[in-house]
BAVO-742673 format. One record per residue (C-alpha): residue in one letter; chain; x, y, z. Coordinates in Angstrom, 2 decimals. Example, Ala and Ser with C-alpha at 12.3 -4.5 7.8 and 13.67 -1.06 7.14 Angstrom:
# BAVO-742673
 rest kette      px      py      pz
    A     A   12.30   -4.50    7.80
    S     A   13.67   -1.06    7.14
END
This chain:
# BAVO-742673
 rest kette      px      py      pz
    M     A    0.02    0.15   -0.11
    V     A    1.45    3.35   -1.01
    A     A    1.95    5.63    1.75
    T     A   -0.69    8.39    2.27
    A     A   -0.23   11.86    1.61
    T     A   -0.94   13.30    4.78
    H     A    1.81   15.39    5.65
    P     A    3.63   18.46    4.45
    Y     A    6.21   16.50    2.38
    A     A    3.91   14.15    0.30
    E     A    4.82   13.96   -3.18
    T     A    3.28   12.53   -6.30
    R     A    6.11   11.79   -8.58
    E     A    7.65    8.52   -9.77
    A     A   10.44    7.15   -7.70
    S     A   13.90    7.47   -8.53
    I     A   17.11    5.67   -8.45
    R     A   18.03    8.29   -5.64
    D     A   14.75    7.37   -3.83
    Y     A   15.92    3.56   -3.51
    W     A   19.55    4.46   -2.69
    M     A   18.06    6.52    0.39
    L     A   16.35    3.12    1.58
    L     A   19.65    1.62    1.80
    K     A   20.82    4.27    4.38
    P     A   24.22    5.14    2.32
    G     A   25.82    6.68    5.34
    V     A   25.34    3.77    7.45
    M     A   26.32    1.59    4.61
    S     A   29.51    3.38    4.17
    L     A   30.55    3.05    7.68
    V     A   29.56   -0.83    7.38
    V     A   31.61   -1.39    4.31
    F     A   34.84    0.44    6.00
    T     A   34.85   -1.55    9.03
    A     A   34.17   -4.76    7.33
    W     A   37.35   -3.91    4.83
    V     A   39.12   -3.14    8.20
    G     A   38.45   -6.88    9.43
    L     A   39.31   -8.31    6.06
    Y     A   42.62   -6.49    5.68
    A     A   43.76   -7.44    9.08
    A     A   43.03  -11.01    8.83
    P     A   46.18  -13.40    8.85
    I     A   45.12  -14.78    5.70
    S     A   44.56  -12.70    2.26
    C     A   42.36  -12.97   -0.46
    S     A   42.21  -12.01   -4.01
    F     A   41.11   -8.71   -5.24
    S     A   38.13   -9.91   -6.82
    Q     A   37.01  -12.06   -3.82
    G     A   37.59   -8.86   -1.55
    V     A   35.06   -7.02   -3.69
    L     A   32.44   -9.64   -3.66
    I     A   32.83  -10.21    0.20
    V     A   32.53   -6.34    0.84
    L     A   29.70   -6.13   -1.66
    A     A   28.02   -8.94    0.00
    I     A   28.27   -7.07    3.38
    A     A   27.29   -3.70    1.88
    L     A   24.06   -5.30    0.45
    G     A   23.28   -7.15    3.80
    S     A   23.59   -3.48    5.35
    G     A   21.22   -2.06    2.61
    G     A   18.62   -4.90    2.81
    G     A   18.42   -4.50    6.68
    A     A   18.10   -0.79    6.19
    A     A   15.46   -1.08    4.04
    I     A   13.46   -3.50    6.24
    N     A   13.96   -0.81    9.06
    M     A   12.43    1.84    6.80
    W     A    9.44   -0.59    6.07
    Y     A    8.71   -0.81    9.77
    D     A    9.41    2.37   11.03
    A     A    7.21    3.90    8.12
    D     A    4.61    4.93   10.84
    I     A    6.84    6.97   13.06
    D     A    8.99    8.15   10.27
    R     A    5.49    9.90    9.04
    I     A    5.68   11.94   12.35
    M     A    9.15   12.93   12.74
    N     A   10.03   16.07   11.21
    R     A   13.91   14.31   10.36
    T     A   12.55   11.39    8.31
    Q     A    9.27   12.70    6.72
    K     A   11.06   13.06    3.46
    R     A   12.05    9.30    3.41
    P     A   10.60    7.57    0.19
    I     A    7.73    5.81    2.35
    P     A    6.27    8.76    4.38
    S     A    6.74   11.06    1.05
    G     A    4.40    8.29   -0.81
    V     A    7.07    7.80   -3.50
    I     A    7.58    4.13   -2.74
    S     A    4.95    1.57   -1.49
    E     A    5.83   -0.21    1.91
    Q     A    5.45   -3.59    0.11
    D     A    7.87   -2.95   -2.37
    V     A   10.25   -1.74    0.58
    L     A    9.90   -4.76    2.21
    A     A   10.45   -6.92   -0.64
    L     A   13.59   -4.92   -1.47
    G     A   14.99   -5.50    1.83
    L     A   14.12   -9.31    2.03
    I     A   15.80   -9.77   -1.48
    L     A   18.90   -7.76   -0.66
    S     A   19.23   -9.54    2.76
    A     A   18.87  -13.01    0.97
    L     A   21.26  -12.17   -1.86
    S     A   23.70  -10.88    0.24
    V     A   23.95  -13.94    2.49
    M     A   24.19  -16.19   -0.53
    L     A   26.87  -14.22   -2.29
    L     A   28.89  -14.16    0.96
    G     A   28.60  -18.00    1.32
    L     A   29.38  -18.86   -2.09
    S     A   32.33  -16.07   -2.29
    A     A   33.62  -16.70    1.11
    N     A   32.50  -19.07    3.64
    W     A   29.23  -19.90    5.25
    A     A   30.37  -19.10    8.65
    A     A   30.82  -15.57    7.78
    A     A   27.31  -15.81    5.79
    G     A   25.71  -17.08    8.81
    L     A   26.98  -14.25   11.13
    L     A   26.10  -11.66    8.20
    A     A   22.41  -13.31    8.28
    F     A   22.45  -13.03   12.12
    A     A   23.62   -9.31   12.21
    I     A   20.56   -8.52    9.60
    W     A   18.18  -10.20   11.98
    F     A   19.77   -8.68   14.85
    Y     A   19.12   -5.00   13.37
    A     A   15.98   -5.49   11.11
    V     A   13.86   -7.58   13.55
    F     A   15.46   -7.50   17.32
    Y     A   16.33   -3.75   17.28
    T     A   13.76   -2.41   15.08
    M     A   10.94   -4.48   16.12
    L     A   11.46   -5.08   19.58
    L     A   13.98   -3.02   21.10
    K     A   13.44    0.37   19.55
    R     A   10.03    1.22   20.90
    S     A   10.18   -0.68   24.11
    T     A   13.29    0.55   26.21
    P     A   15.74    3.33   26.41
    Q     A   18.68    1.05   26.40
    N     A   17.66    0.16   22.84
    I     A   20.98    1.31   20.82
    V     A   23.12   -0.25   23.74
    I     A   21.89   -3.65   22.86
    G     A   20.90   -2.94   19.41
    G     A   24.34   -1.35   18.55
    A     A   25.74   -4.91   18.47
    A     A   24.48   -5.18   15.00
    G     A   26.38   -2.14   13.72
    A     A   29.52   -3.67   15.60
    F     A   29.68   -7.10   13.57
    P     A   31.04   -5.99    9.99
    P     A   34.81   -6.43   11.27
    L     A   34.12   -9.72   12.40
    I     A   32.44  -10.63    9.26
    G     A   35.20   -9.38    6.86
    W     A   37.82  -11.24    9.28
    L     A   35.73  -14.80    9.12
    S     A   35.09  -14.18    5.31
    V     A   38.91  -15.03    4.83
    H     A   39.95  -16.47    8.13
    P     A   37.25  -18.57    9.71
    V     A   38.79  -18.62   13.20
    I     A   37.74  -16.04   15.92
    Q     A   40.72  -14.59   17.70
    L     A   41.09  -11.39   19.88
    E     A   41.85   -8.91   17.40
    P     A   38.45   -9.06   15.74
    I     A   36.46   -9.11   19.00
    L     A   38.16   -5.79   19.83
    Y     A   37.43   -4.17   16.57
    V     A   33.71   -5.14   17.41
    L     A   33.96   -4.03   21.18
    I     A   35.31   -0.66   19.99
    I     A   32.32    0.21   17.62
    F     A   29.91   -1.25   20.17
    M     A   31.05    1.05   22.91
    W     A   31.36    3.93   19.92
    T     A   27.52    3.57   19.05
    P     A   25.48    4.73   21.77
    P     A   27.10    8.11   22.72
    H     A   27.35    8.65   18.82
    F     A   23.45    7.85   18.74
    W     A   22.65    9.43   21.75
    A     A   23.91   12.87   20.25
    L     A   21.60   12.51   17.52
    A     A   18.99   12.03   19.58
    I     A   19.65   14.84   21.82
    K     A   19.25   16.91   18.60
    Y     A   16.00   15.45   17.74
    K     A   14.64   14.53   21.20
    D     A   11.49   16.63   20.21
    D     A   10.98   14.33   17.17
    Y     A   11.43   11.13   19.09
    A     A    9.21   12.26   22.10
    A     A    6.32   13.08   19.35
    A     A    6.79    9.56   17.92
    G     A    6.71    7.89   21.21
    T     A   10.25    6.16   20.91
    P     A   11.75    6.18   24.05
    M     A   15.50    7.17   23.13
    L     A   17.51    7.68   26.62
    P     A   17.61   11.45   26.25
    V     A   13.74   11.55   25.80
    V     A   13.18    9.91   29.21
    A     A   16.44   10.39   31.15
    T     A   17.59   13.51   32.71
    K     A   20.60   15.36   30.99
    G     A   22.98   14.38   33.93
    R     A   21.82   10.56   33.43
    V     A   22.39   10.61   29.47
    L     A   25.81   12.22   30.05
    K     A   27.17    9.79   32.52
    E     A   26.29    7.00   30.13
    M     A   27.94    8.67   27.27
    W     A   31.12    9.10   29.16
    F     A   30.82    5.44   30.56
    H     A   30.95    4.09   26.96
    T     A   33.44    6.83   25.73
    I     A   35.72    5.71   28.54
    L     A   35.53    2.08   27.10
    M     A   35.88    2.89   23.76
    I     A   39.15    4.55   24.35
    A     A   40.27    1.65   26.54
    S     A   39.22   -0.81   24.18
    S     A   41.40    0.89   21.12
    V     A   44.31    1.08   23.59
    W     A   44.16   -2.59   24.00
    L     A   43.50   -3.46   20.50
    I     A   46.85   -1.55   19.77
    L     A   48.87   -3.23   22.53
    S     A   47.77   -6.82   21.80
    A     A   48.00   -6.32   17.95
    D     A   51.66   -4.56   18.60
    L     A   50.61   -1.66   16.29
    P     A   52.99    1.03   15.63
    L     A   53.31    3.81   18.37
    W     A   51.60    6.57   16.01
    S     A   48.46    4.54   15.93
    L     A   48.35    4.78   19.64
    L     A   48.89    8.77   19.56
    V     A   46.36    9.12   17.13
    T     A   43.95    7.09   19.13
    V     A   44.70    9.20   22.16
    A     A   44.36   12.32   20.10
    L     A   40.81   11.49   18.74
    G     A   39.82   10.09   22.45
    L     A   40.58   13.47   23.76
    V     A   38.74   15.19   20.80
    F     A   35.52   13.01   21.85
    A     A   36.12   13.94   25.49
    V     A   36.12   17.45   25.04
    Q     A   32.78   17.25   22.92
    L     A   31.32   15.56   26.03
    I     A   32.72   18.06   28.52
    A     A   31.02   20.96   26.37
    L     A   27.81   18.93   27.05
    K     A   27.64   19.43   30.86
    E     A   24.20   19.38   32.16
    G     A   22.75   23.13   31.81
    S     A   25.29   24.13   29.12
    T     A   23.66   26.01   26.01
    E     A   26.00   23.38   24.14
    Y     A   23.82   20.40   25.33
    A     A   21.38   21.65   22.43
    K     A   23.69   22.14   20.05
    V     A   25.03   18.52   19.23
END
């Protein structure tokens, strides 16, 4: 059923390639592709260029498939939130059924492609990551708990492990630390977005932490995850025996992250400018 034209951004034009591209959340996909490539490159066993392209393509398709299913399920709240009203379903450009079909097809294709081009262990983890994001996070966690992104953020942390397993199907400490770094980075990153669009999330009835908790509580949790993110990064550098410059860069970036949090102290006008 085509989304009804009941909001300011409803349109009557035909869907374009750009509209379908938006369904895949290209910003998120780019991060997924990059972190998957890091895991692929860091693995002790290399692969051919063509195999590497197929592996990264499969993971990208999985990311896009999960994103499309997410947009299909969240169409009702996307119509309410100002930030998301221009998305293809709320604007009436693409039907909900078409978006769901696209998400399911891309998800299945991604798992099959990774299984055939790499191995089925990596493909199985990719399938789990898609399910974790599209079903467990989107349909179960997002609207039921303010800790939604803390738990659901694991889905976005899996790509480096998937990349690693694609060429070296043995789980070791290094890829686990990649996962841990991203897992700890995700909540403060997403809560910053939720602070900026707090009223949007409140109107949609989505219990993001900044909507239901005090500023002090939000900042404490952001600090908690930031400290663990930095600690995980240092642990990775030391355990993988990476060069000194990587440690210096990590510390510098961690300080930048920390300075931004300091600027968001409770009562600060900067809190509203995230």
